[in-house]
Structure formats: C-alpha cells, structure tokens
N, C-alpha and C positions, 0 to 999 in steps of 0.2 A: 504493499499500499503504500507507506514513505515512498518507493521507486519510482509510484505511479504519479506522485504530488510532485516530486523533483522534475521528471519530465516532464509535463504540463508547464511548468513553471521558466522554463528553458525554451518549450515551444513561442508559449507569451512573448519572450525575451526579443526572440530570434526578429518573429514577425512584426514587432514593433522598432526593429530595427532594419527592415526590408521597407520604411515607411510608411506606415500605417499611422492613421491620427484614431483620438478620442476626442469623439465631438463631446463641446461645454456643454453642461447643463443648462436648462434656460428657466430662469427665475422670473422670469413674466411672463406674463400672456397679452402682449403687445396686438397678436393678429398675422393672419396671414404675410407680414411685412418685418414680421421680425422684431418690430420697435420697440424700445424695453419701455413700458407706459407707466410713467411720473406717478409718483401717489400722491392725491389732494390733499393742500392743509390748508390749518383756518386757523389765520392768526388766530393769537389769547386777543382777549378783548382788553382795550387801554384802564386805567383806574387815576382815581380823581381823588378828590375829599370837598367835605359841605363843610366851612364854617356855622356855625347857629350860633345867632345873638336873640335873646329875649329879653322884651322891656314890658314887665318884670325880671329879674333875673331871677334862675332855679329851674324855668318850666321844664316839665318832662318831656323830651325828645323821644319821638317814633320812627322807623324811618323803614318804609314797607311794610307797616307794623311789628316792626322787632320796637323794645325799650333797648335805646343805646346811652343814655344815661342825660345830666341836666344841661341847661342851656347857665355860660355861655360853652360850646366846645367844642369840637375841630372833628367828624366822623372820618377816617381815613381808607383808603382799598375800598372804594366806591368805584363797582363798574359806573364806564363811559353810558352816559345816555339817561332815559328818564325814569325817579323813582317819586314815588308817597313819601314825605314829610308830613308830620302832624305834632305840633308843642300844644301842650296845656298844662294847666295849671290850677289847683283849689279853688273856687270859685268867680274862674275866668270860663269865657267861651274859649271853645276849643278852635286852632287853629290848623285847618286843611291845606297844604299846595300840592305842585307837581315842581320838580328840581330837576333842572335837564346837569348833567355832572359831564363836562368833557375832564376826556385823558389825559396825563398830568396837569391836570386846574385843578387851582381852588375853587371853589361855588359859594360865594358870602350871603348867607340869609340870615336879616335880621325880622322878629316878629313882637311888635306891640299887638299886646293881648287885650282884650275887650272886658270889661267888668262885668258879670253876669247878673242874672236876676232869676226869682224865680218864674217857674209856667205852671202854672197849674191847671188840668185839666181833670174830669170826670168820667170815664164812664157807666151807665147805666146797666146794668144786668137785665132788670126784669123791673113794672108796676104792676102793680094789683089792688086792686077792693078789696077792704074786710069788714064787711055788715055787722055796724052794731049799731043796735034800732033802728031808727030812719035813718040818721046819716053814715056814708060811708067813713072809712077808713084807709087811709090809702097808704100802702107800705112802698116804700122806695126804696131797693135792694144794685149798688154799685161799688164802686176805687175810685177811691184821690188819688191821685198822681203829683210829685213836684217833680218835672224831668231838668226845671232851672237847675241853675248852675251856685245861686243862693239861698239861706234858708228865708220863707214865711213865718213872722213872729207875730205871736196872739194872733192867728189864723183863724175868720170862722165862718161857714157855710151856712147859706139862708136859704134855706127853700121857700121859693115865692109858685101858690100857685093863685094865678089871675085868672076869675070870669071871663069869658071869651065876649060874654054879649056884658056890653059898657050897665045897662041896668040893673043888674047884678054886680056889680064892684063892690057893693060892701060883704061880699060874702068872699074878700079875699082873704086868704090861709095862709101865712107864714111860721115860719121856724127857726129858732139858728141851731149849730149846731158848732160846738167847741172844740177847733182843735187843736189850740194852741203851737207849739212852735212843731214847722212844717218842714226839715232839712232838705237836702238835694236826694232825690231816688227815692224818696219817704215814699213809702207804697200804703193805703188804708182800706179797711173795709164799709162801708157806707149801708148802716139798714137802722131806717127812720121811716117812722107813722107820722100823719097827720091829717086832722077830721077836717072835712070838707061839709060842705049841704050842698042835701039831695036836690037832686033836678035840676043838678048845675054844672055846665060846660064848661071847663077849664083848660087851660093851658099853665103848663111851668117848666120852670127854670130853677138852676144851682147856680146863688151866686156866693161867692169869697167874699172875705175883707181881711186884709192883714198888712202888716208893716215892716216895712224895708230895713236894712243895714242902717239909714238915717233917722227911724224915727217915721216914716210920711207913712201914708196911709191910703192902700190902694184898693180898689174896688175893680170886680171884675166880673163874668159873666162863665160858669166854669161849665156848663151842659141847659142845654135848656131839650122841652120833651113836650 
C-alpha cells in the first residue's frame, strides 16, 4: 500500500513538471464574464450632539422617548437625522419638538417652559331617577379628573339642574360637592343625588370653582348633560 501511494505522488509530480496547471478556485459569483463581484458596502451614519438648555433649569430631557437627564446638558453620540425631543418639569407645560442633528455638529436647543394650570373635566357614566314620593331624586354617577399641571385649591363642584321652560325657573335645583385640593393627575369617583320637581323637564350642568396658586378664584363648567 505504501508503495502505491509513493508511485501516485511521483506520477503527479511528473505531470505538473510537464506543464499542467491547476485552475485557481473561484471566490466570486460574478457570472459568465468571470468578473469578481464587489461586496456592497453601506457607510455608517454620522453622529452629532444636542445641547439642551431649559428655562427654568433642571427640566427633564427625553430623546426619542428615553430619559437622558436634566437640563442644561449635552447629549453625545446622536445619529444624524431627525429626533423627538421632550422637555418637561412639574408644574409646567410639556414641550415637544423635532430636532435635526447634523453629523459632526452640535445642535443647540433652548426651551422656555410655560407655567401650567389645572385642567378640570368630568365623565358622566350614568344618570337615573330614583323616585321618592311624588318628586324624583336624580342620581348622577361619574368620574372627575385634573389633567393639568397645577393643583386646584379649595375646589367645589356645583351640580345645577335648570328647567328648560323659563316658566318653571323657580324649580331650579343646585347642590355643592366639596372636593378640596385637587392635584395634577388626581381622579375621583362622583356619586351624587339631587331632588327635582315632578313634571319639570331639566337640563343639567356640573360646574366647578377653585383657587389657583395666587389665590385667584377660577370658575368653569366640567360637564353638561
């Protein structure tokens, strides 16, 4: 067996010495022309920075929904292109903007935040009559919200049921619901009853009254029905 292997090696050597060539292996699939295919390359995107300044200082900074810190600050290594920038601070209105970052550049953004205020509204889930004697008792079920940025102090809800026919105006009914301090993000269930006059058609409104940070009285309507 060893002799056969040796003989085979000698034969191959003699053939190559006589001018045989070994075709190089192809490392491309360039087609019938045999031209090597160049691999497609995509340049990496450039990066820049965003300098954020807020008035007042200390506002929270979010880039594309991710918290990055408090202003003043510089966000490094931001890919070139458009990005969503949010600047927020308790008691102030949120600032949302789109920032365009240039490669190898610094984009400066200064945001002056506006002082917020309470925003009061109510959702009424149901109203129904509960009869007691000859005059109906109206039950109102709902939920009260403050979606603003500041507290409402000494807040009071006023349920007003006004006759649709002015000839029945003497039968107007009101009821106050004391809420007290109602902070941003607060929610409260409301279940209230008010006595009405039989055979009178009413329209309803839930109004509010509160004091702001400066003690100024503010009034408005949370819901009509």
